[in-house]
C-alpha positions as CSV (number, residue, x, y, z in Angstrom):
1,M,24.6,5.9,-11.3
2,Q,27.4,7.9,-9.9
3,I,26.8,10.2,-7.0
4,N,26.2,13.7,-8.3
5,S,28.9,15.8,-6.7
6,K,26.7,18.9,-6.7
7,S,24.3,17.1,-4.5
8,I,26.8,16.2,-1.8
9,Q,28.3,18.5,0.8
10,S,31.2,17.2,2.8
11,L,32.2,18.8,6.0
12,P,33.7,17.6,9.3
13,V,31.1,16.4,11.8
14,G,32.6,17.7,15.1
15,G,30.9,20.6,16.9
16,P,27.9,20.6,19.3
17,L,25.7,17.5,19.5
18,S,22.5,19.4,18.8
19,F,22.4,18.7,15.0
20,I,23.0,15.0,15.5
21,H,20.1,12.6,15.5
22,P,19.6,11.5,19.2
23,K,19.8,7.8,18.2
24,I,23.5,8.0,17.4
25,I,24.2,9.8,20.7
26,N,22.2,7.2,22.6
27,T,23.9,4.4,20.7
28,L,27.4,5.7,21.4
29,R,26.6,6.7,25.0
30,F,24.7,3.6,26.2
31,R,25.9,0.8,23.9
32,G,29.4,2.1,23.4
33,G,29.9,3.6,26.9
34,L,31.4,6.8,25.5
35,S,31.3,10.1,27.3
36,D,30.1,13.2,25.6
37,E,33.7,14.3,25.1
38,E,34.5,10.9,23.6
39,I,31.4,11.1,21.3
40,L,32.6,14.4,20.0
41,T,36.1,13.0,19.4
42,C,34.6,10.0,17.7
43,L,32.4,12.1,15.4
44,S,35.3,14.3,14.5
45,Y,36.7,11.4,12.5
46,F,33.6,11.3,10.2
47,E,32.6,13.5,7.3
48,R,29.0,14.7,7.1
49,R,27.5,14.3,3.6
50,Q,24.2,15.5,2.3
51,I,22.8,13.0,-0.3
52,R,19.8,14.0,-2.4
53,K,16.9,11.8,-3.0
54,K,17.5,9.3,-5.9
55,D,21.3,9.8,-5.7
56,H,23.5,6.9,-4.9
57,F,25.8,6.4,-1.9
58,L,27.3,3.4,-3.6
59,S,26.9,1.9,-7.1
60,M,27.5,-1.6,-8.5
61,G,31.1,-2.1,-9.7
62,E,32.6,0.5,-7.5
63,I,34.9,-0.3,-4.6
64,C,33.3,0.9,-1.4
65,Q,35.5,3.7,-0.1
66,M,33.4,4.7,2.8
67,R,31.1,3.3,5.5
68,G,28.2,5.5,6.3
69,Y,26.0,6.1,9.4
70,I,22.6,7.5,8.6
71,N,21.9,10.6,10.7
72,K,18.8,11.5,8.6
73,G,17.1,9.8,5.7
74,C,16.2,6.5,4.1
75,F,18.0,4.2,1.7
76,R,17.4,1.1,-0.3
77,R,20.0,-1.5,-1.1
78,Y,19.5,-3.5,-4.3
79,T,21.2,-5.5,-7.0
80,I,20.4,-6.2,-10.6
81,N,20.0,-9.8,-11.9
82,D,21.0,-11.2,-15.2
83,Q,17.6,-10.2,-16.7
84,G,18.2,-6.6,-15.7
85,K,15.6,-6.6,-13.0
86,E,16.2,-4.8,-9.7
87,L,16.1,-6.9,-6.6
88,I,15.7,-4.9,-3.4
89,L,17.5,-6.6,-0.5
90,N,16.7,-4.2,2.4
91,F,16.0,-0.7,3.5
92,A,17.9,1.5,6.0
93,L,16.8,4.4,8.2
94,E,18.3,6.6,10.9
95,D,20.8,4.8,13.2
96,W,21.7,2.2,10.5
97,W,25.0,1.7,8.8
98,I,25.2,1.6,5.0
99,G,28.0,0.4,2.6
100,D,29.5,-2.9,1.6
101,L,31.8,-4.2,4.3
102,E,33.3,-7.0,2.1
103,S,34.1,-4.5,-0.7
104,H,35.3,-1.9,1.8
105,E,37.7,-4.2,3.6
106,N,38.9,-6.4,0.7
107,R,39.0,-3.7,-1.9
108,K,36.8,-5.6,-4.4
109,P,34.0,-4.2,-6.5
110,T,30.6,-4.2,-4.9
111,I,27.6,-6.0,-6.3
112,Y,25.2,-3.6,-4.6
113,N,23.6,-0.2,-5.3
114,I,22.6,2.0,-2.3
115,E,20.2,4.7,-3.3
116,A,18.7,7.5,-1.2
117,L,14.9,7.4,-1.1
118,E,14.8,10.8,0.7
119,D,17.1,13.8,1.0
120,S,19.6,12.3,3.5
121,E,22.5,13.1,5.8
122,V,25.2,10.4,6.3
123,F,28.3,10.4,8.5
124,C,31.0,8.8,6.4
125,I,34.4,7.3,7.4
126,S,37.1,5.6,5.3
127,H,38.9,2.3,6.2
128,S,42.1,4.0,7.2
129,T,40.4,6.7,9.2
130,H,38.3,4.1,11.0
131,D,41.4,2.3,12.0
132,K,42.8,5.5,13.5
133,L,39.5,6.0,15.4
134,C,39.6,2.5,16.8
135,E,43.2,3.1,17.9
136,A,42.4,6.5,19.5
137,L,39.2,5.3,21.3
138,P,39.5,1.7,22.7
139,R,35.9,1.8,23.9
140,Y,34.7,2.7,20.4
141,R,36.8,-0.3,19.0
142,K,35.0,-2.6,21.4
143,F,31.6,-1.1,20.4
144,D,32.5,-1.6,16.7
145,E,33.4,-5.2,17.3
146,E,30.1,-5.9,19.0
147,K,28.3,-4.0,16.3
148,R,29.8,-6.3,13.6
149,T,28.7,-9.3,15.6
150,R,25.1,-8.0,15.7
151,A,25.3,-7.2,12.0
152,H,26.4,-10.7,11.3
153,Y,23.3,-12.2,13.1
154,A,21.1,-9.6,11.4
155,T,22.3,-10.8,8.0
156,I,21.5,-14.4,8.9
157,K,18.1,-13.3,10.0
158,R,17.5,-11.4,6.7
159,L,18.5,-14.5,4.8
160,S,16.0,-16.4,6.7
161,V,13.3,-13.8,6.1
162,A,14.2,-13.9,2.4
163,Q,12.9,-17.4,2.2
164,S,9.5,-16.5,3.6
165,T,6.3,-15.9,1.6
166,P,5.5,-12.3,0.6
167,E,2.8,-12.2,3.3
168,E,5.3,-13.4,6.0
169,K,7.9,-10.8,4.8
170,Y,5.3,-8.0,4.9
171,L,4.1,-8.9,8.4
172,N,7.7,-9.1,9.6
173,L,8.4,-5.7,8.1
174,A,5.2,-4.3,9.7
175,E,6.2,-5.7,13.1
176,Q,9.9,-5.0,13.1
177,Y,10.1,-1.8,11.1
178,P,6.7,-0.2,10.7
179,E,8.3,3.2,9.9
180,I,9.6,1.7,6.6
181,L,6.1,1.1,5.5
182,Q,5.3,4.7,6.2
183,R,8.3,6.2,4.4
184,V,9.1,3.9,1.5
185,P,7.0,4.0,-1.7
186,M,4.8,0.9,-2.1
187,H,6.3,-0.1,-5.4
188,Y,9.6,-0.5,-3.7
189,I,8.0,-2.5,-0.9
190,A,6.5,-4.7,-3.6
191,S,9.9,-5.2,-5.2
192,Y,11.3,-6.1,-1.8
193,L,8.6,-8.7,-1.4
194,G,9.2,-10.0,-4.9
195,I,5.7,-9.3,-6.2
196,E,4.0,-6.7,-8.4
197,P,2.4,-3.5,-6.9
198,E,-1.1,-4.8,-7.8
199,S,-0.4,-8.0,-5.9
200,L,0.8,-6.0,-2.9
201,S,-2.4,-4.0,-2.9
202,R,-4.4,-7.3,-2.8
203,L,-2.1,-8.7,-0.1
204,R,-2.6,-5.6,2.1
205,K,-6.4,-5.9,1.7
206,R,-6.2,-9.5,2.7
207,I,-4.1,-8.8,5.8
208,F,-6.5,-6.0,6.8
209,R,-9.5,-8.3,6.5
210,K,-7.8,-10.9,8.6
211,A,-7.0,-8.3,11.2
212,K,-10.6,-7.2,11.4
213,K,-11.9,-10.7,11.9
214,S,-9.4,-11.5,14.7
């Protein structure tokens, strides 16, 4: 499950902001407080990578060398249990970070796989380069620290959701991330919910019937 080198193009980000998804601009501008000049400086520390559908950004057993910001595309993060069954933990769309922070910072093999569900574009940065970026742009460093705090609470929330029933998980997904239901194949949604695709079909019909009655 290695990334196919022919499917990835690496080039500096830099340049005009026109090719960059507006979400990253707004995030850095309004959450990070960066000027347009600082945003360009920030992005110059990243590499832009094209990852084809079904190729992996990260595979189980590797040490995560890069953190990635999704400029375009959709990914799933999953692991494989002792019985060889895939367990999908979450999905990620534009304006999300992907990688394994524990593996990245502690240089230990990851237990996760991160696969592109669409042809995708990711801005990647290594641990050492990220340290240089934080040193060069103090406002970005503050933004990154706040982002890690938000990510911590998001992880706690995901763990809470993981204990929910399939119907509760589906409704939470529909409410919080409706775009995921539009872009992710239903058999992956079923895997995320921990049920078979046929059960998901019945679940959706049941939810729609309840919605009509209310």
